C-alpha positions in Angstrom: 5.8 -15.9 -8.6 2.7 -14.3 -9.9 0.6 -15.0 -12.9 -1.7 -12.0 -13.2 -1.2 -9.0 -15.5 -3.0 -6.0 -13.9 -3.8 -3.2 -16.3 -4.8 0.2 -14.8 -6.3 2.3 -17.7 -8.2 5.1 -16.0 -7.9 7.5 -13.1 -7.2 5.4 -10.0 -5.3 5.4 -6.6 -3.2 2.5 -5.7 -2.5 1.7 -2.1 -1.3 -1.2 0.1 -3.0 -3.0 2.9 -2.2 -6.4 4.4 -0.3 -7.7 1.3 -3.1 -6.5 -1.1 -2.9 -3.8 -3.6 -6.0 -1.7 -3.2 -7.2 0.0 -6.5 -9.7 2.8 -5.9 -11.5 4.1 -8.9 -14.2 6.6 -7.8 -16.5 4.6 -5.6 -15.3 1.2 -7.0 -12.7 -0.6 -4.8 -10.8 -3.7 -5.9 -8.2 -5.8 -4.0 -5.5 -7.8 -5.7 -3.2 -10.1 -3.7 0.4 -8.9 -4.5 1.9 -12.4 -4.7 -0.4 -13.1 -7.6 0.7 -10.2 -9.7 3.3 -10.8 -12.4 3.1 -7.4 -14.2 1.5 -4.1 -13.5 0.7 -2.0 -16.6 -0.2 1.6 -15.8 -1.7 3.0 -19.0 -3.0 6.3 -17.6 -1.1 9.4 -16.5 -3.9 10.1 -13.9 -2.8 7.2 -11.6 -1.4 7.9 -8.2 0.4 5.3 -6.1 1.9 5.3 -2.7 5.5 4.6 -2.0 4.5 1.7 0.2 2.7 -0.1 -2.6 5.6 0.6 -5.0 8.1 -0.8 -2.4 6.0 -3.9 -1.8 5.6 -4.5 -5.6 9.4 -4.2 -6.0 10.0 -6.6 -3.1 7.7 -9.2 -4.8 9.6 -8.7 -8.1 6.6 -7.4 -10.0 7.3 -5.9 -13.4 6.0 -2.4 -13.6 5.4 -0.6 -16.9 4.4 3.1 -17.1 2.8 4.5 -20.3 2.8 8.0 -21.6 -0.3 10.1 -22.5 -0.6 8.1 -25.8 -0.5 4.8 -24.0 3.0 3.9 -25.3 5.3 2.1 -22.9 8.1 4.2 -21.6 
């Protein structure tokens, strides 16, 4: 069970590699271990994510919240 709340607030690409969620934001790359994530909050509508990372997050029972263009949860 995870303990991190990850907030994605700007244009990013989310990908999966070796049980890590890779967050690419321009030239900045961050890795977050999927088993540590409790909740993923996507505040921007300019975020793209792969089906593989979405599948792995669901398997790990990560709560995923998408927001609209006004940053209100949907």
